[in-house]
C-alpha positions as a Python dict, from the first residue, in 0.01 Angstrom:
ca = {
    (1, 'M'): (0, 0, 0),
    (2, 'S'): (143, 335, -105),
    (3, 'F'): (152, 652, 100),
    (4, 'A'): (-121, 802, -119),
    (5, 'D'): (-347, 505, -46),
    (6, 'I'): (-288, 548, 328),
    (7, 'L'): (-377, 916, 308),
    (8, 'A'): (-689, 833, 108),
    (9, 'S'): (-797, 578, 371),
    (10, 'I'): (-743, 827, 652),
    (11, 'S'): (-929, 1098, 464),
    (12, 'G'): (-1222, 863, 399),
    (13, 'F'): (-1232, 758, 764),
    (14, 'L'): (-1235, 1120, 882),
    (15, 'E'): (-1505, 1208, 632),
    (16, 'L'): (-1716, 913, 746),
    (17, 'G'): (-1678, 996, 1115),
    (18, 'G'): (-1736, 1367, 1072),
    (19, 'P'): (-1583, 1660, 1260),
    (20, 'V'): (-1586, 1483, 1599),
    (21, 'V'): (-1359, 1206, 1468),
    (22, 'A'): (-1134, 1473, 1314),
    (23, 'V'): (-1102, 1641, 1654),
    (24, 'L'): (-1029, 1308, 1821),
    (25, 'A'): (-763, 1236, 1559),
    (26, 'G'): (-600, 1570, 1638),
    (27, 'L'): (-607, 1493, 2010),
    (28, 'S'): (-449, 1153, 1945),
    (29, 'V'): (-161, 1318, 1759),
    (30, 'I'): (-107, 1563, 2045),
    (31, 'A'): (-123, 1281, 2302),
    (32, 'L'): (123, 1066, 2107),
    (33, 'T'): (369, 1355, 2083),
    (34, 'V'): (350, 1431, 2455),
    (35, 'V'): (380, 1062, 2546),
    (36, 'I'): (694, 1018, 2338),
    (37, 'L'): (852, 1330, 2490),
    (38, 'K'): (767, 1219, 2844),
    (39, 'L'): (898, 865, 2792),
    (40, 'V'): (1225, 1000, 2653),
    (41, 'Q'): (1252, 1245, 2943),
    (42, 'F'): (1184, 978, 3205),
    (43, 'W'): (1430, 734, 3047),
    (44, 'T'): (1718, 979, 3003),
    (45, 'Q'): (1674, 1125, 3353),
    (46, 'R'): (1623, 785, 3519),
    (47, 'V'): (1293, 887, 3679),
    (48, 'G'): (1163, 615, 3910),
    (49, 'R'): (1488, 416, 3882),
    (50, 'P'): (1689, 512, 4193),
    (51, 'G'): (1942, 230, 4159),
    (52, 'R'): (2245, 458, 4153),
    (53, 'A'): (2122, 665, 4445),
    (54, 'E'): (2055, 352, 4650),
    (55, 'A'): (2404, 216, 4578),
    (56, 'A'): (2559, 549, 4677),
    (57, 'V'): (2365, 554, 5005),
    (58, 'R'): (2476, 200, 5092),
    (59, 'L'): (2841, 285, 5027),
    (60, 'W'): (2806, 607, 5224),
    (61, 'G'): (2665, 416, 5518),
    (62, 'H'): (2973, 192, 5519),
    (63, 'G'): (3204, 492, 5524),
    (64, 'R'): (3318, 446, 5162),
    (65, 'R'): (3259, 804, 5061),
    (66, 'R'): (3475, 818, 4751),
    (67, 'E'): (3308, 508, 4611),
    (68, 'A'): (2967, 655, 4700),
    (69, 'W'): (3035, 959, 4482),
    (70, 'Q'): (3159, 734, 4202),
    (71, 'A'): (2845, 520, 4224),
    (72, 'L'): (2629, 830, 4200),
    (73, 'G'): (2803, 930, 3877),
    (74, 'D'): (2647, 1200, 3664),
    (75, 'I'): (2344, 1337, 3845),
    (76, 'R'): (2026, 1315, 3636),
    (77, 'S'): (1727, 1229, 3854),
    (78, 'A'): (1572, 1411, 4148),
    (79, 'S'): (1666, 1132, 4389),
    (80, 'E'): (2029, 1144, 4279),
    (81, 'E'): (2039, 1520, 4327),
    (82, 'A'): (1880, 1491, 4673),
    (83, 'V'): (2136, 1229, 4778),
    (84, 'A'): (2420, 1441, 4639),
    (85, 'I'): (2306, 1743, 4840),
    (86, 'A'): (2281, 1533, 5156),
    (87, 'M'): (2625, 1381, 5098),
    (88, 'Q'): (2778, 1719, 5021),
    (89, 'S'): (2655, 1852, 5354),
    (90, 'G'): (2861, 1588, 5533),
    (91, 'E'): (3187, 1677, 5360),
    (92, 'G'): (3449, 1881, 5545),
    (93, 'G'): (3348, 1762, 5890),
    (94, 'A'): (3185, 2095, 5980),
    (95, 'A'): (2852, 2093, 6164),
    (96, 'V'): (2562, 2168, 5930),
    (97, 'D'): (2209, 2266, 6020),
    (98, 'K'): (1993, 1967, 5925),
    (99, 'A'): (1690, 2188, 5866),
    (100, 'L'): (1878, 2398, 5611),
    (101, 'V'): (1996, 2088, 5426),
    (102, 'E'): (1643, 1947, 5418),
    (103, 'E'): (1515, 2279, 5285),
    (104, 'D'): (1777, 2275, 5012),
    (105, 'I'): (1680, 1918, 4921),
    (106, 'A'): (1310, 2007, 4916),
    (107, 'R'): (1373, 2305, 4689),
    (108, 'A'): (1577, 2100, 4441),
    (109, 'A'): (1325, 1814, 4448),
    (110, 'T'): (1032, 2049, 4389),
    (111, 'R'): (1203, 2199, 4086),
    (112, 'R'): (1275, 1857, 3935),
    (113, 'L'): (931, 1712, 4012),
    (114, 'H'): (768, 2014, 3850),
    (115, 'R'): (952, 1931, 3529),
    (116, 'Y'): (843, 1570, 3550),
    (117, 'N'): (479, 1672, 3588),
    (118, 'A'): (491, 1901, 3285),
    (119, 'G'): (247, 1772, 3023),
    (120, 'M'): (77, 1529, 3260),
    (121, 'K'): (-235, 1745, 3295),
    (122, 'A'): (-267, 1767, 2918),
    (123, 'L'): (-256, 1387, 2890),
    (124, 'D'): (-505, 1350, 3174),
    (125, 'A'): (-740, 1600, 3009),
    (126, 'I'): (-723, 1412, 2677),
    (127, 'A'): (-792, 1081, 2855),
    (128, 'Q'): (-1101, 1232, 3018),
    (129, 'I'): (-1243, 1433, 2730),
    (130, 'A'): (-1193, 1181, 2447),
    (131, 'P'): (-1475, 944, 2559),
    (132, 'L'): (-1704, 1241, 2614),
    (133, 'L'): (-1632, 1371, 2265),
    (134, 'G'): (-1701, 1024, 2128),
    (135, 'L'): (-2032, 1008, 2312),
    (136, 'F'): (-2118, 1356, 2189),
    (137, 'G'): (-2052, 1246, 1832),
    (138, 'T'): (-2271, 941, 1883),
    (139, 'V'): (-2560, 1152, 2010),
    (140, 'L'): (-2529, 1386, 1713),
    (141, 'G'): (-2517, 1088, 1476),
    (142, 'M'): (-2825, 930, 1632),
    (143, 'I'): (-3012, 1257, 1601),
    (144, 'E'): (-2920, 1280, 1234),
    (145, 'A'): (-3019, 916, 1173),
    (146, 'F'): (-3362, 959, 1329),
    (147, 'Q'): (-3416, 1282, 1137),
    (148, 'K'): (-3354, 1094, 813),
    (149, 'L'): (-3586, 819, 935),
    (150, 'Q'): (-3859, 1074, 1004),
    (151, 'S'): (-3817, 1245, 670),
    (152, 'A'): (-3850, 908, 494),
    (153, 'G'): (-4212, 886, 612),
    (154, 'N'): (-4385, 556, 532),
    (155, 'A'): (-4104, 438, 306),
    (156, 'V'): (-3879, 342, 596),
    (157, 'D'): (-3556, 172, 498),
    (158, 'P'): (-3408, -23, 792),
    (159, 'S'): (-3065, -14, 630),
    (160, 'L'): (-3077, 366, 643),
    (161, 'L'): (-3128, 359, 1020),
    (162, 'A'): (-2869, 86, 1073),
    (163, 'G'): (-2612, 273, 865),
    (164, 'G'): (-2669, 594, 1059),
    (165, 'I'): (-2640, 413, 1394),
    (166, 'W'): (-2309, 239, 1319),
    (167, 'V'): (-2159, 561, 1187),
    (168, 'A'): (-2273, 733, 1507),
    (169, 'L'): (-2124, 460, 1725),
    (170, 'L'): (-1796, 496, 1538),
    (171, 'T'): (-1721, 818, 1725),
    (172, 'T'): (-1760, 647, 2062),
    (173, 'A'): (-1523, 371, 1954),
    (174, 'V'): (-1265, 626, 1839),
    (175, 'G'): (-1297, 821, 2164),
    (176, 'L'): (-1238, 510, 2372),
    (177, 'A'): (-948, 406, 2147),
    (178, 'V'): (-780, 739, 2217),
    (179, 'A'): (-859, 752, 2589),
    (180, 'M'): (-762, 400, 2702),
    (181, 'P'): (-393, 394, 2603),
    (182, 'V'): (-344, 754, 2717),
    (183, 'S'): (-494, 667, 3055),
    (184, 'L'): (-258, 368, 3089),
    (185, 'V'): (45, 583, 3005),
    (186, 'V'): (-61, 850, 3254),
    (187, 'T'): (-95, 586, 3527),
    (188, 'Y'): (253, 452, 3448),
    (189, 'L'): (415, 796, 3447),
    (190, 'E'): (245, 896, 3771),
    (191, 'G'): (369, 574, 3929),
    (192, 'Q'): (727, 656, 3824),
    (193, 'I'): (696, 1004, 3972),
    (194, 'E'): (564, 857, 4296),
    (195, 'N'): (859, 616, 4308),
    (196, 'E'): (1092, 913, 4264),
    (197, 'K'): (925, 1100, 4551),
    (198, 'V'): (965, 803, 4784),
    (199, 'A'): (1330, 765, 4682),
    (200, 'I'): (1398, 1133, 4752),
    (201, 'E'): (1249, 1117, 5101),
    (202, 'T'): (1397, 786, 5210),
    (203, 'L'): (1745, 802, 5059),
    (204, 'A'): (1824, 1162, 5151),
    (205, 'S'): (1695, 1099, 5504),
    (206, 'A'): (1916, 790, 5529),
    (207, 'V'): (2228, 995, 5446),
    (208, 'L'): (2138, 1269, 5692),
    (209, 'L'): (2061, 1013, 5963),
    (210, 'E'): (2394, 841, 5908),
    (211, 'Q'): (2573, 1175, 5936),
    (212, 'A'): (2386, 1255, 6257),
    (213, 'R'): (2486, 920, 6403),
    (214, 'G'): (2844, 976, 6298),
    (215, 'G'): (2847, 1318, 6462),
    (216, 'A'): (2700, 1172, 6780),
    (217, 'R'): (2968, 901, 6788),
    (218, 'A'): (3241, 1160, 6735),
    (219, 'T'): (3105, 1376, 7018),
    (220, 'F'): (3087, 1076, 7251),
    (221, 'E'): (3444, 981, 7170),
    (222, 'E'): (3564, 1337, 7236),
    (223, 'V'): (3383, 1352, 7569),
    (224, 'E'): (3513, 1009, 7663),
    (225, 'A'): (3869, 1106, 7570),
    (226, 'G'): (3837, 1431, 7765),
    (227, 'G'): (3720, 1237, 8070),
    (228, 'Y'): (4018, 1007, 8055),
    (229, 'E'): (4252, 1307, 8034),
    (230, 'Q'): (4089, 1467, 8336),
    (231, 'V'): (4131, 1149, 8537),
    (232, 'A'): (4495, 1121, 8427),
    (233, 'N'): (4563, 1482, 8527),
    (234, 'A'): (4398, 1431, 8863),
    (235, 'H'): (4646, 1152, 8939),
}
């Protein structure tokens, strides 16, 4: 089948379905474009795949800081950036306000998550409005079919009514065909964003908690050493 034949088939289908099917076809093109862009974005930025961040946190917890930074590698996802900020706060050995670090992590995470959510509302709107547009087209088609049936008077042709009904139902089928895959993609993308949120909260908190424990151990050792010195001086 040549390209011209494909275009002719599409044109005939749009003409048969009417303006509602044409609108649904336009929405499907928009949805497909947004879906491709979002999938590429999520794949390249490792959204919902916190494997590197988890490996870095494990190494950090074992005191292997250099290896933790190497495991983190090039920072792409929100969870990786959150872990990097938490790890950076523990460098140098200086005391850092935990609240300020958490605020910095929250600000960076909010900026990244906002980018991930871009386009999601458009996909959700298409998934919701496509079936309604299909139903609207069906109602209009049924009205047109019954008007033709009424104008036919006593010479009623059942095929005329049947033809009008199946053409009317075509818009509902097209609306559902557009809405169902878009709804599945939206659910998948939202799940990946939710995974990223959980990774941000748990992994960054794990690094900060480990640093707090390390600081507490260091303080205890200093106090203990100071006590021994005082006892030695007393004797």
